[in-house]
C-alpha positions, 0 to 999 in steps of 0.5 A: 547444482542449480536444479531446474533453472528453466523451471525457476526462471518460469516461476520468477516470471509468473511471480513477476506477473502476479506482483504486477496484477497485485499492484493493479488490484491495489488501485481499487483498495481504499483506505479512509482516514478521519481526524479524531473529531471527524472534521477531515476525511481522506481516502487514498488507494493502497498504492498511495494515490489520493482519491478524495478529501472531505473538509468540514466547513468549520476547518475552512475558517482557520488556514493553519488549523486546516494545514495541520489537519491535512498533514496529520491525516494524510500522513496516517493514511499514507502510512496505513496504505504503505503497510497494506501495499507492502504486506500484499506484495510481500505475500505474493513475492514470498509465494513465488520464491523458491525454497533456497536454504538461508534465503528466507527474506520474507519472514 
């Protein structure tokens, strides 16, 4: 009824190892996000860790403007990184899932 349960468990462990390896690899995948006028640049990893923030001198003159820029650019970068992260992990997870009718969760 359950087929090769031992083989399935081995496949799940293999998939878990691939997911962990993918998470580690995503530490070296960088996403750059620029403000529309290029006065602020943020670089983060696909694991959503900030690596650098480059602020043009003229933004340092207006605290409120700088805060607004940081919020906008960081949110865009985090969204892009999240999309990359989820896509990569879903691909690895789907690859390791057994073909169980009605359980196609990763379309």
